[in-house]
VOSEDREN-42263 format. One record per residue: residue in one letter; residue number from 1; x, y, z of N, C-alpha, C in turn. Coordinates in steps of 0.1 Angstrom, whole numbers, plus 5000, padded with zeros to 4 digits. Atoms other than C-alpha are relative to their C-alpha. Example, Ala and Ser with C-alpha at 12.3 -4.5 7.8 and 13.67 -1.06 7.14 Angstrom:
BEGIN
   votor   lovex    nc1    nc2    nc3   cac1   cac2   cac3    cc1    cc2    cc3
       a       1   5009   4988   5000   5123   4955   5078   5009   5012   5000
       s       2   4991   4989   5000   5137   4989   5071   4992   5011   5008
This chain:
BEGIN
   votor   lovex    nc1    nc2    nc3   cac1   cac2   cac3    cc1    cc2    cc3
       m       1   4993   5007   4989   2051   3894   3514   4992   4999   5012
       a       2   5008   5002   4988   2038   3880   3546   5009   5005   5012
       q       3   4993   4995   4988   2049   3897   3579   4999   4989   5011
       v       4   4999   5010   4990   2060   3872   3605   5006   5005   5012
       e       5   4994   4996   4988   2066   3880   3641   5007   4989   5006
       v       6   4991   5010   4994   2095   3861   3656   5003   5005   5014
       r       7   4996   4996   4986   2099   3861   3694   5010   4990   5005
       g       8   4989   5008   4995   2130   3849   3710   5003   5002   5015
       v       9   4996   4999   4986   2142   3842   3745   5015   4994   5000
       g      10   4987   5005   4998   2177   3833   3758   5009   5004   4989
       p      11   4990   4997   5011   2203   3831   3730   4994   5007   4988
       f      12   5006   4994   5011   2178   3841   3704   4997   5015   5002
       q      13   5002   4986   4996   2170   3873   3722   5013   5008   4999
       q      14   4986   4993   5001   2207   3881   3724   5004   5002   4986
       i      15   4997   4999   5014   2211   3874   3687   4992   5011   4994
       f      16   5009   4990   5007   2181   3895   3677   5002   5015   5006
       g      17   4999   4987   4993   2190   3923   3702   4988   5005   5006
       q      18   5013   4996   4993   2154   3924   3714   4992   4987   5000
       r      19   5009   5013   4998   2126   3899   3723   4992   4997   4987
       r      20   5009   5002   5012   2105   3904   3691   5006   5008   4988
       i      21   4996   4994   5013   2114   3911   3655   4989   4996   4990
       s      22   5009   5003   5011   2094   3912   3623   5008   4996   4988
       v      23   4993   5005   5012   2105   3893   3592   4990   4999   4989
       e      24   5009   5001   5012   2090   3894   3557   5005   4987   4992
       v      25   4998   5012   5008   2087   3861   3538   4989   4999   4989
       p      26   5011   5002   5010   2068   3852   3506   4988   4993   5007
       p      27   5012   5007   4996   2032   3841   3513   5001   4985   4998
       n      28   5000   5015   5001   2028   3803   3519   5014   4994   4999
       s      29   4986   5005   5000   2066   3799   3524   5001   4989   5011
       p      30   4997   5010   4989   2078   3768   3543   5009   5006   5011
       l      31   4993   4995   4988   2094   3773   3577   5015   5002   4997
       n      32   4986   4998   5003   2129   3769   3563   5004   5013   4993
       v      33   4998   4987   5006   2125   3801   3543   5002   5010   5011
       l      34   4999   4991   4989   2120   3820   3575   5014   4998   5007
       i      35   4987   5002   4993   2150   3803   3591   5012   5005   4991
       d      36   4990   4995   5009   2171   3811   3560   5001   5015   5001
       e      37   5000   4986   4999   2161   3847   3562   5006   5005   5013
       l      38   4994   4996   4987   2169   3849   3599   5016   4998   5000
       d      39   4985   5003   5001   2204   3833   3592   5006   5011   4992
       r      40   4994   4989   5008   2209   3859   3565   5002   5013   5008
       r      41   5000   4987   4992   2200   3888   3588   5010   4999   5012
       f      42   4992   5001   4988   2220   3875   3618   5013   4991   4998
       g      43   4987   5006   5002   2251   3860   3602   5001   4985   5002
       g      44   5000   5015   4999   2241   3823   3603   4999   4994   5014
       r      45   5000   5005   4986   2237   3821   3640   4987   4994   5004
       v      46   5013   5006   4996   2200   3811   3641   4999   4986   4997
       g      47   5002   5014   5005   2200   3779   3621   5009   4991   5008
       g      48   4991   5008   4993   2230   3766   3641   4994   4996   5014
       l      49   5007   5003   4988   2209   3768   3673   4988   4992   4999
       l      50   5013   5008   5002   2178   3752   3658   5003   4986   4996
       h      51   4997   5013   5005   2196   3722   3643   5011   4994   5008
       s      52   4989   5007   4993   2218   3696   3660   5011   4998   4989
       t      53   4989   5003   5010   2251   3686   3644   4997   4990   4989
       e      54   5004   5011   5010   2233   3657   3627   4990   5006   4990
       g      55   5010   4994   5009   2209   3682   3610   4986   4998   5004
       t      56   5014   5001   4995   2178   3673   3630   4997   5012   5009
       w      57   5004   4989   4991   2158   3697   3652   5007   4998   5013
       n      58   4994   5000   4987   2176   3706   3684   4989   4998   5010
       d      59   5010   5003   4991   2154   3691   3711   4999   5010   5011
       g      60   4999   4989   4990   2165   3719   3735   4994   5013   4996
       v      61   5007   4988   5005   2148   3745   3714   4986   4997   4996
       r      62   5014   5002   5004   2111   3748   3710   4995   5011   4991
       l      63   5005   4990   5010   2095   3765   3680   4985   4999   5000
       f      64   5014   5000   5000   2059   3775   3680   4995   5008   4987
       l      65   5007   4994   5012   2037   3784   3649   4986   5002   5004
       n      66   5014   4996   4996   2005   3802   3657   4997   4994   5013
       g      67   5002   5004   4987   2009   3792   3693   5001   4984   5002
       r      68   4999   5015   5000   2014   3754   3685   5014   4996   4999
       d      69   4986   5005   5001   2046   3736   3692   5001   4992   4988
       i      70   4999   5007   5012   2059   3724   3659   5002   4985   5002
       r      71   4998   5015   4998   2068   3690   3675   4987   4993   4998
       f      72   5014   5006   5001   2030   3683   3675   4995   5002   4985
       l      73   5003   4998   5014   2029   3694   3638   5008   4990   4992
       q      74   4991   5010   5006   2052   3664   3631   5012   5005   4993
       r      75   4987   4994   5005   2081   3687   3624   4999   5002   4985
       r      76   5001   4996   5015   2067   3695   3589   5006   5014   4999
       a      77   4997   4986   5002   2077   3727   3574   4987   5007   4996
       p      78   5014   4994   5003   2043   3744   3576   5001   5014   4993
       p      79   5000   4987   5007   2036   3773   3553   4995   5011   5010
       f      80   5005   4988   4993   2029   3808   3566   4988   5005   4992
       a      81   5012   4996   5006   1994   3820   3559   5001   5015   4996
């Protein structure tokens, strides 16, 4: 399993109960696997903040992968190394 550090601010920090948490996902998993795991751990509250009602990324939320805003990764579901 790959250990992923998730940092949250605002509502995410409230959901997590702290600013940083660690989550294990299978190596080379797409981003949605991490989001699914966070939803499982936190009662489905994470995915609802990340996606708009139309199912697209919520533009009010910024996600970073290895310090890069995923908007500049063309919103692919990048794997975790």
